[in-house]
C-alpha positions, -999 to 999 in steps of 0.1 A, spaced: -491 386 416 -491 357 392 -466 339 413 -487 344 444 -519 331 428 -500 301 414 -488 291 448 -522 297 463 -538 275 437 -512 248 443 -519 249 481 -556 247 474 -552 216 453 -531 200 480 -557 209 506 -585 194 484 -565 163 479 -559 159 516 -596 163 524 -604 137 497 -580 112 512 -594 118 548 -630 113 537 -623 83 514 -601 62 535 -607 28 519 -613 40 483 -587 36 456 -568 67 446 -578 81 413 -554 95 386 -529 121 397 -539 157 394 -504 166 383 -493 164 347 -469 137 336 -432 146 338 -408 132 312 -370 134 311 -370 131 273 -356 161 254 -375 179 228 -355 178 195 -375 208 182 -365 230 212 -341 259 205 -319 247 234 -320 210 224 -282 209 215 -273 225 248 -297 203 268 -284 172 250 -248 182 258 -257 187 295 -273 153 296 -244 135 279 -217 153 299 -232 158 333 -263 137 339 -252 105 322 -216 108 333 -219 121 368 -256 117 377 -257 155 380 -285 178 370 -272 210 355 -299 236 361 -296 268 341 -333 277 340 -341 295 372 -364 275 394 -380 294 423 -383 264 445 -346 258 442 -336 293 453 -336 313 485 -367 334 483 -352 360 506 -331 372 476 -343 390 444 -325 368 419 -324 368 381 -320 339 357 -287 333 338 -287 341 301 -284 312 277 -250 323 263 -236 328 298 -250 295 309 -233 277 279 -200 294 287 -201 284 324 -212 249 316 -183 241 293 -159 260 317 -171 241 347 -164 208 330 -130 220 318 -118 236 350 -134 214 376 -147 180 365 -120 173 338 -92 183 363 -103 158 389 -105 131 362 -69 139 352 -56 138 387 -75 108 400 -73 88 367 -111 84 363 -145 100 367 -153 78 397 -142 104 423 -167 130 412 -193 104 405 -192 95 441 -185 128 459 -195 154 434 -228 174 438 -261 160 424 -273 195 414 -254 224 399 -275 255 395 -267 287 378 -282 321 388 -277 352 367 -275 377 395 -256 378 428 -273 373 462 -269 406 480 -272 406 518 -293 438 525 -279 442 559 -241 437 555 -241 445 517 -220 415 511 -224 394 479 -227 357 477 -213 342 445 -215 305 454 -233 281 477 -229 245 487 -258 228 504 -254 196 523 -231 179 498 -259 177 473 -261 210 455 -238 238 443 -251 271 432 -230 295 411 -244 330 412 -237 363 393 -233 343 361 -245 372 339 -214 392 348 -195 370 322 -213 390 295 -195 422 305 -162 408 294 -172 391 261 -148 415 241 -121 416 267 -104 382 269 -76 392 293 -100 406 318 -124 377 313 -97 353 323 -90 372 355 -128 374 364 -132 337 356 -104 327 378 -110 351 407 -148 344 409 -160 313 391 -130 288 391 -122 299 427 -159 295 437 -161 260 421 -132 248 441 -143 266 473 -178 251 472 -165 216 464 -141 219 494 -172 224 515 -188 192 501 -156 173 508 -153 185 544 -190 178 550 -180 142 542 -147 140 561 -140 164 589 -116 193 588 -84 183 606 -83 192 643 -49 209 639 -64 233 613 -93 241 636 -71 253 664 -45 273 644 -65 305 643 -88 300 672 -98 333 688 -92 353 655 -124 344 636 -150 371 633 -183 360 617 -199 394 622 -174 420 608 -151 400 585 -161 421 555 -148 453 572 -114 439 577 -83 449 557 -69 422 534 -32 428 544 -42 428 581 -59 393 579 -28 380 560 -7 389 590 -30 368 612 -27 338 589 -58 341 567 -56 340 529 -87 363 525 -109 384 546 -137 359 541 -115 331 554 -114 350 587 -152 347 591 -153 310 603 -132 278 604 -151 261 575 -147 292 553 -110 294 562 -105 258 552 -124 261 519 -108 294 511 -73 281 518 -79 252 494 -95 272 467 -69 300 468 -40 275 468 -55 258 437 -62 289 417 -38 316 428 -5 321 408 29 319 424 31 357 424 -2 360 442 9 336 469 43 354 473 24 387 478 2 372 505 31 356 523 50 389 521 21 406 538 18 379 564 55 382 573 55 419 579 48 440 610 19 464 614 17 496 635 -5 527 639 3 563 627 39 573 628 46 610 634 83 605 628 80 599 591 69 632 576 86 659 555 79 690 535 81 669 503 49 650 513 69 618 510 63 593 535 30 580 547 40 545 556 23 514 542 29 486 566 9 487 598 -8 466 623 -40 476 640 -48 457 672 -85 467 668 -83 462 630 -96 495 616 -93 525 640 -114 556 633 -108 592 641 -129 615 663 -154 619 634 -158 581 630 -139 581 597 -113 554 590 -77 564 593 -66 532 575 -39 537 548 -50 522 515 -24 504 495 -36 500 459 -7 493 437 25 473 433 58 482 449 82 498 424 115 497 443 132 484 475 158 506 492 190 493 508 175 495 543 145 474 532 121 503 528 96 496 500 86 523 476 51 524 461 32 547 438 -5 556 436 -14 553 472 -41 570 492 -29 596 517 -37 582 551 -70 569 540 -88 601 551 -110 601 521 -147 600 525 -159 568 507 -124 566 493 -131 596 471 -116 632 474 -137 664 472 -137 685 441 -129 722 447 -142 753 429 -110 753 408 -119 719 393 -91 702 411 -94 673 436 -84 675 473 -84 650 501 -101 660 534 -68 674 547 -67 698 517 -39 680 498 -42 679 461 -51 645 445 -62 632 412 -98 621 406 -92 588 422 -77 603 454 -40 596 448 -17 623 461 -1 647 436 30 669 440 32 706 432 38 697 395 8 674 393 28 642 394 19 611 415 39 609 447 58 578 456 50 564 490 76 549 513 68 518 534 87 515 566 91 482 584 76 482 619 75 457 648 48 430 645 30 431 678 0 408 671 19 378 685 10 358 654 34 347 627 10 350 598 34 334 573 40 304 595 3 299 601 -5 301 564 22 277 554 10 253 581 -26 255 569 -16 248 533 4 217 545 -25 205 565 -48 208 535 -22 188 514 -20 161 540 -58 159 543 -63 155 505 -36 128 504 -46 108 535 -84 112 532 -89 112 495 -57 99 479 -53 131 459 -21 151 454 -32 187 460 0 200 444 -7 181 413 -43 193 413 -30 229 416 -6 224 387 -33 211 364 -56 240 372 -29 266 369 -18 252 336 -54 254 323 -58 289 336 -25 301 321 -34 286 288 -69 300 287 -78 327 263 -105 339 239 -96 312 214 -98 285 240 -132 297 251 -145 297 215 -131 261 211 -150 250 241 -182 267 229 -180 248 196 -191 217 215 -226 232 216 -241 245 184 -273 265 187 -297 269 157 -292 301 137 
């Protein structure tokens, strides 16, 4: 209610001012009805050291306003958003400089590139923006080459005492988001290459991308499911993933992209519960059974062996995906079962008669989608490299190497070292 009355009062003031102007056409304007605004920092403020650091490192250096105090007029009012905490704001402020601004300074040899092409506003929001219809989550936004918003910042606090997990979350969500959103700013200045635009034409799906299977979109030449939603997202995701993903992550994606996909195979079954295959291709992406439930096989862990005939062996895999909401049902005996009555553990992984996890065998099948996903992905990466070099004079490979070196060398001690740049009062 307070917010409503504040806006109502402001509108009333504007209306009064407008009426005054219309009725006093030739009179001089009086003093402003709004209070004076100053850019000077208050040295007595608890956040003075942080505000001073932001001014020195962002505003003075890059003409960028780093907003960590949530401002309603700068956010999408369709979302119920929360402000970022001070501690999480400090962490992301120093990390953004370390993993984004400093990296471009190293690669280009100066601060001029981001002074010219970087955003003018970088805003932090504590909570994610959740789409109530699709239930998808936005963790970053780039608006017109002017503003970048990083959301879900308060999630950082969940990993304060778990540095290994913190590094993974930082890379997967925040560092990736920074480079993704900056790629949007760059392609809003210089267009996405035409060759890139036509590579996956006909395979983008802006309405149902979040329902797609990750391995399936790899086989179509997309680095993530989100990349399959639109050309601009494909371009930004390809760049951001290439910069932040490890060699092992890229190898896994290219392996997926190079393999065939098929529907249920009746010829691979036995009394030992062994083989529910892993590699498949669904022409309609995610088929459902007569009850409307997904029959998609869920691959959730790493391969543990490769047989002579090329068959891949996995462990900890869902049986056929016939699990309501990915969870089995608990029986009266306290054990867990899938919907076909096979015993599982609490997570839904199949168990043998001795209660041990069952290995799953992956059989190669013919790829019938008429797309060489690996070739498409490798072509997209090369086009991104060419675009960075020809349009911006930047070596994308060097950029990736600097980012990867910083990610690999990042740990709790490094984060604490970066925090020491900003000392808050006791």
